[in-house]
N, C-alpha and C positions, 0 to 999 in steps of 0.2 A: 365662694371664698372657702379654701380647705381649712381655715381655722375656726369657723363657726361651730359653736357648741359650749358645753359646760367643762369647767376645769376645776379640780380641787387640789390644795397644797398637799404634796406627798413628802417633800423634804425641805430642810431648812439649812442654812449655812451656820455651823456651830463647831465648837472644838470637838474633834472625835473623841470618843470614849477611851481610845487607846493612847491618848496624848500625843498623837503624830501630827498634829495641826489641825487647821481649819479644813473643813470639807462638808459636803452635803450629807446630812443623816436623816433618816426617816423621822417625820414630825412626832410619832407617837414616843420614840426613843428620846428625842429632845424634850418633850412634855415630861416624860417620866424623871429625866435627869435634872430638870430645872428646880432650883431650890427657892428662887425669888418668886413670891406668890404672884406679884404684878406680871412679871415676865411669863409665867406659867399660864396666867389667865389670858395674855395676849396671844400665846401660841395655840390655846384651846379655841379662841375666836377664829384664828387664821385657819385651822384645821376645819372648822364648821362652816367656813365662808365658801361661797361658790363665785368663781369668776365666769361670767357668760360673755361670749363675744358673739354679737349680732350680725346680720347680713351686711350692714352698712359700715362694719369694722368697729363699731362702739363696744366698748369694754364696760361691763356693769359688774359691780361687786354686790352679791346678795347675802345678807346675814340672817341668823335666826331672829325672829321678832321677840324683842325683850319682853319678859313676863311683866304684867301690869299695864301693858298698852291697851287703852280702852277699845273696845270692839268697833266703835264707829270710826276711830282713827285708822284702824286695819282696813275696814271698808273702803274708806275714801282712798287710801293707798292702793287697793285692789283695783278700784275703779279707774285710777290713774295709770294702771299697768306697771305698778312698782312692786307688786308681790308676785314671786314665782315660786312654785313649789313651798308654800309657806314661809318664805324668806322675803325679806325687803331689801329693795335696791337702795344702797347707800351712797353709791358714787358712781359717776359716768365719766369714762375717759375716752377721748377720741383714738381710734386705732385704725390702721390701714394695712393691707397686704401689698408688697411691692416686689416684683421679681422672685416670687416664691418665698419671701421672708415676711414675718409679721412684726409690725412696729406699733409702740403705743407712743402718743404725745406726751412730752414732758414739758409743758409751756414754761415752766419755772428754769428749765434746764439744770435742775439740781442734780440728777442722777449721773450725767455724762458729759454736761455742757453743751449737748446737742438737743434740738427741739423733738427729734423722734428717736426712740430707744428700740433697738431690736430685741425682741423677746424670744424667738423661737431658738431652739437647739437642733442639733444634728439629728435627733431622734424624733420621728413623727408623733405627734400627739403630746409633745412637752413644750412648755413655755417657762421662761424665767422671769422673774420681776422681783427686784430688791431683796436679794438673799434667799428667794423661795423658788422651789421647782413645783410647777403646777402639771398635773397630768389630766388628759381629757378623760371625762367620765361617761359620755354618751356615745 
């Protein structure tokens, strides 16, 4: 599967700084421009999250382990295979490759009304998901 690997958010959909409308802007630019502390915090979390695609097509979101988590809890998560590169897997979503395209399952059909949502773009190493552009990092 050509999509296997790790990805990070590099751009998010936001109002462009020149007020020309909405478009994908670099995440660091969006964080710097955000005035709402809650939204800024969410974007910082997105920036630090890794999306991993496994051989079976599963998508895992890995986030930094929050401060204050007891060491024994971290060890349990490591033993369960839920910790990768010091980050904990917080969500698993089924995915699949079909005819060269990559799809994630949207069981609720919330995003498009379809069960499977296409994620890849025309550019190799890029995926889109819910107003975010991910780029392959490995």
